[in-house]
RODO-2510 file (C-alpha; in nm, 4 decimals, decimal comma):
residues 500
     n   res          X          Y          Z
     1     x    -4,6451    -2,5799    -2,1692
     2     x    -4,8875    -2,5054    -2,4524
     3     x    -4,8073    -2,1868    -2,6366
     4     x    -4,4415    -2,1704    -2,5358
     5     x    -4,1850    -2,1277    -2,8106
     6     x    -3,9379    -2,4192    -2,8359
     7     x    -3,6534    -2,2095    -2,6904
     8     x    -3,8700    -2,0990    -2,3972
     9     x    -3,9612    -2,4599    -2,3314
    10     x    -3,5958    -2,5580    -2,3115
    11     x    -3,5255    -2,2730    -2,0720
    12     x    -3,8207    -2,3606    -1,8494
    13     x    -3,6986    -2,7167    -1,8261
    14     x    -3,3615    -2,6021    -1,6909
    15     x    -3,4966    -2,3857    -1,4069
    16     x    -3,4278    -2,6367    -1,1335
    17     x    -3,3992    -2,5133    -0,7761
    18     x    -3,1750    -2,6713    -0,5160
    19     x    -3,0729    -2,5484    -0,1735
    20     x    -2,8347    -2,6123     0,1148
    21     x    -2,8920    -2,5315     0,4790
    22     x    -2,5485    -2,5128     0,6388
    23     x    -2,5386    -2,5300     1,0188
    24     x    -2,1909    -2,4057     1,1034
    25     x    -2,0147    -2,3005     1,4190
    26     x    -2,0444    -1,9298     1,3387
    27     x    -2,3698    -1,9119     1,1481
    28     x    -2,6746    -2,0953     1,0191
    29     x    -2,7288    -2,0249     0,6504
    30     x    -2,9733    -2,1020     0,3699
    31     x    -2,8568    -2,0715     0,0089
    32     x    -3,0994    -2,1373    -0,2772
    33     x    -2,9657    -2,2011    -0,6275
    34     x    -3,1237    -2,1935    -0,9714
    35     x    -2,9920    -2,2568    -1,3196
    36     x    -2,7780    -2,5158    -1,4942
    37     x    -2,6678    -2,7919    -1,2538
    38     x    -2,2974    -2,7386    -1,3267
    39     x    -2,3128    -2,3636    -1,2671
    40     x    -2,6163    -2,2744    -1,0578
    41     x    -2,6643    -1,9114    -0,9608
    42     x    -2,7525    -1,8046    -0,6083
    43     x    -3,1043    -1,6592    -0,5934
    44     x    -3,1341    -1,6397    -0,2143
    45     x    -2,8651    -1,6279     0,0558
    46     x    -2,9326    -1,5581     0,4223
    47     x    -2,7378    -1,6308     0,7365
    48     x    -2,8007    -1,5869     1,1067
    49     x    -2,4843    -1,5542     1,3218
    50     x    -2,6139    -1,8026     1,5791
    51     x    -2,2651    -1,8763     1,7131
    52     x    -2,3385    -2,2397     1,7995
    53     x    -1,9683    -2,3027     1,8560
    54     x    -1,9087    -2,0169     2,0971
    55     x    -1,9163    -2,2303     2,4112
    56     x    -1,7226    -2,5301     2,2839
    57     x    -1,3846    -2,4099     2,4079
    58     x    -1,5148    -2,3491     2,7617
    59     x    -1,7753    -2,6152     2,8428
    60     x    -1,8222    -2,8204     2,5250
    61     x    -2,1891    -2,7219     2,4936
    62     x    -2,4085    -2,5317     2,2512
    63     x    -2,5477    -2,2557     2,4727
    64     x    -2,9281    -2,2603     2,5121
    65     x    -2,9746    -1,9111     2,3702
    66     x    -2,7543    -1,9924     2,0704
    67     x    -2,9386    -2,3203     2,0120
    68     x    -3,2714    -2,1412     2,0208
    69     x    -3,1486    -1,8775     1,7775
    70     x    -3,0231    -2,1446     1,5391
    71     x    -3,3432    -2,3504     1,5585
    72     x    -3,5564    -2,0446     1,4929
    73     x    -3,3530    -1,9808     1,1772
    74     x    -3,3937    -2,3449     1,0719
    75     x    -3,7719    -2,3295     1,1040
    76     x    -3,7736    -2,0145     0,8893
    77     x    -3,5481    -2,1730     0,6286
    78     x    -3,7533    -2,4925     0,6087
    79     x    -4,0656    -2,2848     0,5410
    80     x    -3,8946    -2,0624     0,2838
    81     x    -3,7462    -2,3577     0,0953
    82     x    -4,0902    -2,5155     0,0607
    83     x    -4,2448    -2,1897    -0,0586
    84     x    -3,9638    -2,1355    -0,3110
    85     x    -4,0311    -2,4711    -0,4720
    86     x    -3,6915    -2,6178    -0,3871
    87     x    -3,6710    -2,9712    -0,5244
    88     x    -3,3421    -3,0816    -0,3704
    89     x    -3,2697    -2,9615    -0,0175
    90     x    -2,9613    -3,0698     0,1731
    91     x    -2,9300    -2,9801     0,5397
    92     x    -2,5902    -3,0405     0,6991
    93     x    -2,4254    -2,9677     1,0325
    94     x    -2,0517    -2,9412     1,0935
    95     x    -1,8055    -2,8937     1,3807
    96     x    -2,0215    -2,7242     1,6445
    97     x    -2,2958    -2,9884     1,6391
    98     x    -2,0387    -3,2625     1,5814
    99     x    -1,8285    -3,1710     1,8852
   100     x    -2,0885    -3,0449     2,1316
   101     x    -2,2018    -3,2889     2,3988
   102     x    -2,5580    -3,1671     2,3431
   103     x    -2,5273    -3,1919     1,9645
   104     x    -2,7626    -3,4935     1,9407
   105     x    -3,0318    -3,2958     2,1216
   106     x    -2,9929    -3,0092     1,8743
   107     x    -3,0227    -3,2522     1,5824
   108     x    -3,3422    -3,3991     1,7236
   109     x    -3,4958    -3,0551     1,7586
   110     x    -3,3959    -2,9779     1,3984
   111     x    -3,5669    -3,2976     1,2889
   112     x    -3,8788    -3,1847     1,4755
   113     x    -3,8753    -2,8759     1,2509
   114     x    -3,9170    -3,1064     0,9515
   115     x    -3,5552    -3,1120     0,8371
   116     x    -3,3579    -3,4207     0,7386
   117     x    -3,0312    -3,3141     0,8990
   118     x    -2,7045    -3,4848     0,8100
   119     x    -2,4110    -3,4581     1,0475
   120     x    -2,0858    -3,4400     0,8525
   121     x    -1,7702    -3,5958     0,9906
   122     x    -1,4514    -3,3927     0,9702
   123     x    -1,3397    -3,6029     0,6724
   124     x    -1,6705    -3,5481     0,4929
   125     x    -1,6577    -3,1757     0,5605
   126     x    -1,3052    -3,1568     0,4194
   127     x    -1,4083    -3,3553     0,1118
   128     x    -1,7151    -3,1419     0,0383
   129     x    -1,5191    -2,8172     0,0778
   130     x    -1,2462    -2,9443    -0,1547
   131     x    -1,4975    -3,0436    -0,4194
   132     x    -1,6440    -2,6951    -0,3857
   133     x    -1,3059    -2,5581    -0,4918
   134     x    -1,2926    -2,8024    -0,7835
   135     x    -1,6452    -2,7028    -0,8873
   136     x    -1,5302    -2,3427    -0,9355
   137     x    -1,1651    -2,4003    -1,0310
   138     x    -1,1556    -2,7302    -1,2240
   139     x    -0,7776    -2,7248    -1,2716
   140     x    -0,7043    -2,6548    -0,9027
   141     x    -0,4012    -2,8382    -0,7702
   142     x    -0,2815    -2,8099    -0,4113
   143     x    -0,4530    -2,8007    -0,0739
   144     x    -0,8050    -2,6791     0,0026
   145     x    -0,7968    -2,5021     0,3396
   146     x    -1,1441    -2,4510     0,4868
   147     x    -1,1538    -2,2372     0,8005
   148     x    -1,4773    -2,2420     0,9967
   149     x    -1,5772    -2,1392     1,3443
   150     x    -1,5098    -2,4756     1,5050
   151     x    -1,2584    -2,6491     1,2815
   152     x    -1,0010    -2,6270     1,0044
   153     x    -1,0142    -2,8783     0,7188
   154     x    -0,7308    -2,9632     0,4830
   155     x    -0,7780    -3,1663     0,1661
   156     x    -0,5479    -3,2534    -0,1210
   157     x    -0,6881    -3,1686    -0,4652
   158     x    -0,5442    -3,2702    -0,8008
   159     x    -0,6855    -3,3617    -1,1426
   160     x    -1,0416    -3,2962    -1,0314
   161     x    -1,0178    -3,5386    -0,7399
   162     x    -0,9805    -3,5124    -0,3651
   163     x    -0,7023    -3,7071    -0,1981
   164     x    -0,6144    -3,7300     0,1677
   165     x    -0,7961    -3,4999     0,4040
   166     x    -0,8065    -3,4110     0,7708
   167     x    -0,9940    -3,1975     1,0235
   168     x    -0,8349    -3,0035     1,3097
   169     x    -0,9826    -2,8156     1,6107
   170     x    -0,8509    -2,4856     1,4773
   171     x    -1,1689    -2,2903     1,4045
   172     x    -1,1638    -1,9154     1,4644
   173     x    -1,3753    -1,9509     1,7776
   174     x    -1,1000    -2,1655     1,9343
   175     x    -0,8006    -1,9581     1,8265
   176     x    -0,7985    -1,6753     2,0861
   177     x    -0,7124    -1,9120     2,3719
   178     x    -0,4442    -2,0807     2,1627
   179     x    -0,2795    -1,7466     2,0816
   180     x    -0,2535    -1,6298     2,4430
   181     x     0,1062    -1,7521     2,4792
   182     x     0,2360    -1,5638     2,1761
   183     x     0,3022    -1,6269     1,8033
   184     x     0,5950    -1,8748     1,8382
   185     x     0,4014    -2,0994     2,0771
   186     x     0,0891    -2,0749     1,8596
   187     x     0,2746    -2,1768     1,5440
   188     x     0,4418    -2,4681     1,7227
   189     x     0,1020    -2,5888     1,8455
   190     x    -0,0439    -2,5750     1,4932
   191     x     0,2649    -2,7496     1,3536
   192     x     0,2337    -3,0342     1,6076
   193     x    -0,1330    -3,0873     1,5196
   194     x    -0,0639    -3,1047     1,1480
   195     x     0,2441    -3,3208     1,1844
   196     x     0,0517    -3,5736     1,3944
   197     x    -0,1739    -3,6308     1,0930
   198     x     0,1122    -3,6378     0,8417
   199     x     0,0706    -3,2852     0,7041
   200     x     0,2082    -3,1378     0,4893
   201     x     0,4191    -3,4435     0,3974
   202     x     0,4858    -3,4498     0,0237
   203     x     0,2545    -3,1488    -0,0186
   204     x     0,5132    -2,9096     0,1191
   205     x     0,5144    -2,5992    -0,0976
   206     x     0,1663    -2,6706    -0,2394
   207     x    -0,0656    -2,3939    -0,3551
   208     x    -0,3377    -2,3142    -0,1002
   209     x    -0,7047    -2,2617    -0,1876
   210     x    -0,8703    -2,0629     0,0906
   211     x    -1,2328    -2,1485     0,1723
   212     x    -1,4595    -1,9959     0,4353
   213     x    -1,5932    -1,6639     0,5597
   214     x    -1,2915    -1,5789     0,7739
   215     x    -1,0517    -1,6138     0,4805
   216     x    -1,2882    -1,4067     0,2650
   217     x    -1,2923    -1,1347     0,5303
   218     x    -0,9125    -1,1369     0,5348
   219     x    -0,9144    -1,1049     0,1562
   220     x    -1,1575    -0,8132     0,1779
   221     x    -0,8996    -0,6442     0,3940
   222     x    -0,6296    -0,7150     0,1359
   223     x    -0,8434    -0,5696    -0,1447
   224     x    -0,8941    -0,2583     0,0671
   225     x    -0,5234    -0,2238     0,1428
   226     x    -0,4090    -0,2768    -0,2158
   227     x    -0,6940    -0,0796    -0,3784
   228     x    -0,7360    -0,3358    -0,6540
   229     x    -0,9469    -0,1972    -0,9418
   230     x    -1,1590    -0,5141    -0,9499
   231     x    -1,2684    -0,6039    -0,5974
   232     x    -1,3873    -0,9582    -0,6687
   233     x    -1,3091    -1,2108    -0,3975
   234     x    -1,3412    -1,5263    -0,6043
   235     x    -0,9965    -1,6315    -0,7258
   236     x    -0,8341    -1,3316    -0,5578
   237     x    -0,4644    -1,4091    -0,5454
   238     x    -0,2556    -1,3685    -0,2331
   239     x     0,1214    -1,3987    -0,2396
   240     x     0,3157    -1,4948     0,0689
   241     x     0,4445    -1,1388     0,0841
   242     x     0,0909    -1,0171     0,1599
   243     x     0,1005    -1,1698     0,5081
   244     x     0,3052    -0,8888     0,6570
   245     x     0,0653    -0,6133     0,5583
   246     x    -0,2356    -0,8202     0,6647
   247     x    -0,0924    -0,8942     1,0085
   248     x     0,0042    -0,5297     1,0601
   249     x    -0,3357    -0,4020     0,9464
   250     x    -0,5243    -0,6520     1,1624
   251     x    -0,3281    -0,5341     1,4663
   252     x    -0,3559    -0,1624     1,3832
   253     x    -0,7205    -0,1319     1,2794
   254     x    -1,0121    -0,1310     1,5199
   255     x    -1,3098    -0,3612     1,4782
   256     x    -1,5156    -0,0597     1,3740
   257     x    -1,2634     0,0321     1,1036
   258     x    -1,2620    -0,3246     0,9752
   259     x    -1,6408    -0,3394     0,9697
   260     x    -1,6462    -0,0208     0,7603
   261     x    -1,4602    -0,1922     0,4744
   262     x    -1,7031    -0,2368     0,1787
   263     x    -1,8397    -0,5886     0,1702
   264     x    -1,6953    -0,6859     0,5082
   265     x    -1,9228    -0,9178     0,7063
   266     x    -1,9642    -0,7430     1,0415
   267     x    -1,9432    -1,0640     1,2431
   268     x    -1,6082    -1,1537     1,0802
   269     x    -1,4222    -0,8328     1,1596
   270     x    -1,3401    -0,9281     1,5184
   271     x    -1,1735    -1,2532     1,4117
   272     x    -0,9564    -1,1139     1,1313
   273     x    -0,6474    -1,1027     1,3557
   274     x    -0,6931    -1,4687     1,4481
   275     x    -0,7456    -1,5689     1,0863
   276     x    -0,4338    -1,3782     0,9796
   277     x    -0,2271    -1,5443     1,2535
   278     x    -0,3447    -1,8910     1,1509
   279     x    -0,2794    -1,8238     0,7828
   280     x     0,0694    -1,7025     0,8679
   281     x     0,1360    -2,0228     1,0617
   282     x     0,0027    -2,2423     0,7800
   283     x     0,2087    -2,0613     0,5176
   284     x     0,5251    -2,1153     0,7206
   285     x     0,4462    -2,4796     0,8000
   286     x     0,3460    -2,5751     0,4456
   287     x     0,6061    -2,3370     0,3007
   288     x     0,3740    -2,2128     0,0286
   289     x     0,4251    -1,9041    -0,1846
   290     x     0,0799    -1,8541    -0,3319
   291     x    -0,2817    -1,8692    -0,2244
   292     x    -0,6116    -1,8375    -0,4099
   293     x    -0,9415    -1,7433    -0,2478
   294     x    -1,2366    -1,9618    -0,3446
   295     x    -1,5860    -1,8297    -0,2809
   296     x    -1,7086    -2,1791    -0,3576
   297     x    -1,6803    -2,4260    -0,0717
   298     x    -1,8770    -2,6779     0,1298
   299     x    -2,2241    -2,5922    -0,0010
   300     x    -2,1172    -2,5857    -0,3640
   301     x    -1,9210    -2,9046    -0,3058
   302     x    -2,2326    -3,0818    -0,1819
   303     x    -2,4153    -2,9794    -0,5002
   304     x    -2,1195    -3,0902    -0,7135
   305     x    -2,1027    -3,4314    -0,5444
   306     x    -2,4688    -3,4880    -0,6332
   307     x    -2,3934    -3,4543    -1,0073
   308     x    -2,3120    -3,7368    -1,2478
   309     x    -1,9648    -3,7540    -1,3986
   310     x    -2,0746    -3,6181    -1,7345
   311     x    -2,2239    -3,3056    -1,5768
   312     x    -1,9193    -3,2567    -1,3539
   313     x    -1,7004    -3,2513    -1,6646
   314     x    -1,8810    -2,9471    -1,8058
   315     x    -1,7104    -2,6084    -1,8003
   316     x    -1,8816    -2,3935    -1,5322
   317     x    -1,8076    -2,0639    -1,7082
   318     x    -1,9405    -2,1814    -2,0425
   319     x    -2,2488    -2,3398    -1,8869
   320     x    -2,3312    -2,0213    -1,6957
   321     x    -2,2692    -1,7953    -1,9974
   322     x    -2,4806    -2,0175    -2,2196
   323     x    -2,7668    -2,0151    -1,9701
   324     x    -2,7528    -1,6384    -1,9231
   325     x    -2,7212    -1,5793    -2,2973
   326     x    -3,0234    -1,7947    -2,3694
   327     x    -3,2228    -1,6225    -2,0960
   328     x    -3,1576    -1,2703    -2,2271
   329     x    -3,1210    -1,3139    -2,6031
   330     x    -3,3713    -1,1728    -2,8511
   331     x    -3,4090    -1,4795    -3,0689
   332     x    -3,2882    -1,8392    -3,0517
   333     x    -2,9483    -1,8940    -2,8957
   334     x    -2,6659    -1,8778    -3,1514
   335     x    -2,3573    -1,7958    -2,9442
   336     x    -2,1607    -2,1061    -3,0397
   337     x    -2,2310    -2,0475    -3,4074
   338     x    -2,1084    -1,6907    -3,3690
   339     x    -1,7954    -1,8162    -3,1908
   340     x    -1,7194    -2,0520    -3,4785
   341     x    -1,7894    -1,7741    -3,7295
   342     x    -1,5313    -1,5316    -3,5830
   343     x    -1,2763    -1,8012    -3,4887
   344     x    -1,0789    -1,7831    -3,8191
   345     x    -0,9679    -1,4321    -3,7192
   346     x    -0,8163    -1,5559    -3,3937
   347     x    -0,6350    -1,8774    -3,4747
   348     x    -0,3337    -1,7747    -3,2657
   349     x    -0,5311    -1,7367    -2,9404
   350     x    -0,4314    -1,9928    -2,6794
   351     x    -0,7039    -2,2290    -2,5467
   352     x    -0,7559    -2,0258    -2,2293
   353     x    -0,8299    -1,7086    -2,4289
   354     x    -1,0416    -1,8990    -2,6815
   355     x    -1,2555    -2,0106    -2,3861
   356     x    -1,3099    -1,6493    -2,2731
   357     x    -1,3898    -1,5542    -2,6322
   358     x    -1,6529    -1,8290    -2,6481
   359     x    -1,8094    -1,6982    -2,3259
   360     x    -1,8240    -1,3494    -2,4819
   361     x    -2,0027    -1,4891    -2,7873
   362     x    -2,2519    -1,6743    -2,5677
   363     x    -2,3227    -1,3432    -2,3934
   364     x    -2,3254    -1,1360    -2,7116
   365     x    -2,6960    -1,0551    -2,6984
   366     x    -2,7479    -0,9950    -2,3261
   367     x    -2,7602    -0,6135    -2,3332
   368     x    -2,9937    -0,5532    -2,6252
   369     x    -3,2790    -0,4394    -2,3978
   370     x    -3,0673    -0,1785    -2,2168
   371     x    -3,0862     0,1904    -2,3029
   372     x    -2,8762     0,2275    -2,6218
   373     x    -2,6615     0,4930    -2,4547
   374     x    -2,5558     0,2444    -2,1859
   375     x    -2,5342    -0,0900    -2,3639
   376     x    -2,1559    -0,0946    -2,3642
   377     x    -2,1473    -0,0168    -1,9922
   378     x    -2,4023    -0,2925    -1,9334
   379     x    -2,1838    -0,5369    -2,1249
   380     x    -1,8772    -0,4414    -1,9217
   381     x    -2,0744    -0,4758    -1,5982
   382     x    -2,1895    -0,8259    -1,6898
   383     x    -1,8358    -0,9338    -1,7743
   384     x    -1,6713    -0,7824    -1,4670
   385     x    -1,9298    -0,8568    -1,2014
   386     x    -2,1330    -1,1478    -1,3341
   387     x    -2,1793    -1,4500    -1,1092
   388     x    -1,9210    -1,6492    -1,3015
   389     x    -1,7184    -1,9484    -1,1896
   390     x    -1,4000    -2,0779    -1,3408
   391     x    -1,2632    -1,7349    -1,4284
   392     x    -0,9972    -1,5176    -1,2658
   393     x    -0,9691    -1,1386    -1,2576
   394     x    -0,7762    -1,1229    -1,5841
   395     x    -1,0413    -1,3334    -1,7551
   396     x    -1,3176    -1,1125    -1,6211
   397     x    -1,1500    -0,8034    -1,7614
   398     x    -1,0982    -0,9667    -2,1024
   399     x    -1,4614    -1,0795    -2,1090
   400     x    -1,5806    -0,7332    -2,0057
   401     x    -1,3680    -0,5579    -2,2702
   402     x    -1,5029    -0,7846    -2,5429
   403     x    -1,8636    -0,7217    -2,4401
   404     x    -1,7947    -0,3501    -2,3978
   405     x    -1,6695    -0,3315    -2,7561
   406     x    -1,9360    -0,5698    -2,8826
   407     x    -2,2100    -0,3399    -2,7571
   408     x    -2,0632    -0,0286    -2,9147
   409     x    -1,7948     0,0815    -2,6715
   410     x    -1,4870     0,0073    -2,8818
   411     x    -1,3845     0,3735    -2,8907
   412     x    -1,5253     0,4659    -2,5499
   413     x    -1,3169     0,4787    -2,2360
   414     x    -1,2847     0,1430    -2,0624
   415     x    -1,2296     0,1376    -1,6843
   416     x    -0,8619     0,1322    -1,5849
   417     x    -0,7634    -0,2125    -1,4615
   418     x    -0,4130    -0,1529    -1,3343
   419     x    -0,1828    -0,4487    -1,3845
   420     x    -0,4593    -0,7095    -1,4160
   421     x    -0,4177    -0,7182    -1,7954
   422     x    -0,1715    -0,5859    -2,0505
   423     x    -0,2546    -0,3366    -2,3217
   424     x    -0,2024    -0,6078    -2,5839
   425     x    -0,4561    -0,8293    -2,4086
   426     x    -0,7109    -0,5486    -2,3981
   427     x    -0,6513    -0,4819    -2,7665
   428     x    -0,7173    -0,8459    -2,8494
   429     x    -1,0354    -0,8508    -2,6412
   430     x    -1,1501    -0,5372    -2,8210
   431     x    -1,0988    -0,7188    -3,1525
   432     x    -1,3144    -1,0050    -3,0254
   433     x    -1,5869    -0,7541    -2,9467
   434     x    -1,5677    -0,5835    -3,2844
   435     x    -1,5887    -0,9189    -3,4647
   436     x    -1,8874    -1,0145    -3,2498
   437     x    -2,0511    -0,6810    -3,3302
   438     x    -2,0002    -0,7442    -3,7022
   439     x    -2,1568    -1,0880    -3,6726
   440     x    -2,4593    -0,9525    -3,4882
   441     x    -2,5107    -0,6763    -3,7450
   442     x    -2,4762    -0,9125    -4,0408
   443     x    -2,7128    -1,1704    -3,8951
   444     x    -2,9638    -0,9474    -3,7194
   445     x    -2,9176    -1,1664    -3,4152
   446     x    -3,0168    -1,4852    -3,6013
   447     x    -2,8223    -1,8025    -3,6652
   448     x    -2,8969    -1,8863    -4,0289
   449     x    -2,7211    -1,5824    -4,1832
   450     x    -2,4037    -1,6842    -3,9999
   451     x    -2,4300    -2,0361    -4,1416
   452     x    -2,4704    -1,8854    -4,4889
   453     x    -2,1537    -1,6752    -4,4629
   454     x    -1,7911    -1,7008    -4,3546
   455     x    -1,5187    -1,4733    -4,2245
   456     x    -1,1485    -1,5302    -4,2780
   457     x    -0,8166    -1,3528    -4,2495
   458     x    -0,5767    -1,4199    -4,5349
   459     x    -0,3192    -1,2410    -4,7456
   460     x    -0,3339    -0,9217    -4,5445
   461     x    -0,7089    -0,8757    -4,5592
   462     x    -1,0298    -0,9804    -4,3901
   463     x    -1,2727    -1,1414    -4,6294
   464     x    -1,6461    -1,1769    -4,5740
   465     x    -1,7901    -1,4515    -4,7944
   466     x    -2,1625    -1,4870    -4,8683
   467     x    -2,3364    -1,7970    -4,9987
   468     x    -2,5478    -1,7945    -5,3128
   469     x    -2,8849    -1,6416    -5,2389
   470     x    -2,7586    -1,4479    -4,9377
   471     x    -2,5887    -1,1574    -5,1146
   472     x    -2,8481    -0,9112    -4,9954
   473     x    -2,7110    -0,9466    -4,6421
   474     x    -2,4326    -0,7118    -4,7498
   475     x    -2,4971    -0,3403    -4,7248
   476     x    -2,3650    -0,0139    -4,5899
   477     x    -2,4128    -0,1036    -4,2233
   478     x    -2,2295    -0,4333    -4,2659
   479     x    -1,9547    -0,2672    -4,4673
   480     x    -1,8946    -0,0123    -4,1922
   481     x    -1,8537    -0,2764    -3,9262
   482     x    -1,6373    -0,4956    -4,1484
   483     x    -1,4145    -0,1957    -4,2150
   484     x    -1,3881    -0,1283    -3,8397
   485     x    -1,2776    -0,4865    -3,7746
   486     x    -1,0186    -0,4647    -4,0507
   487     x    -0,8832    -0,1397    -3,9094
   488     x    -0,8462    -0,3012    -3,5681
   489     x    -0,6253    -0,5647    -3,7330
   490     x    -0,4458    -0,3117    -3,9532
   491     x    -0,5482    -0,4873    -4,2751
   492     x    -0,7770    -0,4337    -4,5750
   493     x    -1,1222    -0,5882    -4,6254
   494     x    -1,3582    -0,7095    -4,8958
   495     x    -1,6862    -0,8907    -4,9527
   496     x    -1,7040    -1,1728    -5,2061
   497     x    -1,9002    -1,4803    -5,3104
   498     x    -1,8387    -1,7985    -5,1171
   499     x    -1,6640    -2,0575    -5,3337
   500     x    -1,9012    -2,3251    -5,4600
***
């Protein structure tokens, strides 16, 4: 580590790589993560649609060709994980291997490939998936619904904990046979299965959190049908009223048309009708009105369960923004200082908006290396499409607008976002960005000038105060940006000495 600056040393220490190999009924997948433990970013993601669960409904076996395809993928993944320097590798198998009569043989062959394979029970699978939802949506409250190829898991989530949970043989690979006798018979069959395990019980009407590739494919279809301006799956909201259009579209559209939808996984298109039918049945049985898609599930839940309580309590958005800000900033990280510096202008923001504002401050130096003509666009792109957790579409737009303004786009056209945010919310986010831009100009991207100055809003004017010995920070460039902030608030401005 000789020769590294202190900040670089800290960053190097945090580059920890972990990975999960997930052997599911539809696919075998390797995901490699890097970054802060509470909010690791995906740096490699590959799946092979081995279809290990295809034969379960007919003969209860993993077909030889499918087993061979899956094992070949596992040998590749084991080699890649070693070469990538993965320190913590978890390898888990779920319903297909759990239910197949030749599952033990498959596990032995996986062990021969050098993998320490763990077979999850249905309860463990439900728990891990639910904690994956909590990892991304800490305030989630309701039922995590994880749909895989071989099984469906339900788990109660509330206050960051997982309650009762259950696993049902309702994976998408099993659904076609169950639906042969028509929708009423199918829904009655699903209802009987759930009722036998006491579901929904006192969770009737609970919010549903949808986990798994089939639900994501269904949500891709919804984004295509509704033409949402921000096509981000994570925390995409579905109201009960969406079921009708999804069922009609699934019946009307060919597999080829579904596969042509941007972002649609080709191997999921054929099962969209089955997924829609099951979701419709669950919505009626649980009597829910609202659903939220979670792109975080079993794999992220396994990582979350490996954390200590203190790390679990961290905010995933703030941790990710802090890591990214440190990685891309010019000098030492000062985002929290900047957030405290502009906070007196925004005392009426509620805690949820103050959190987004803090994330914007942590990211306030991430576009400095971009072409000056495109820095504002780069800021908006990072806010809208960054690999963030713990943030919904509205929050992404607010974050993007703040960064867009902070990097010089306050008066430039911002992408239309439909009804995701109000004009007043966009105006407030623009003010955040202008205040951030002032702070960066005053300080030159350093922390100490911010500590030697203060910003406040009082008596109809914004006042910039400078400590003794720091008066030379003021100048024409700072005055211009201070004036711009004041105009955004509709008030006057001045620069003065900080009281002794």
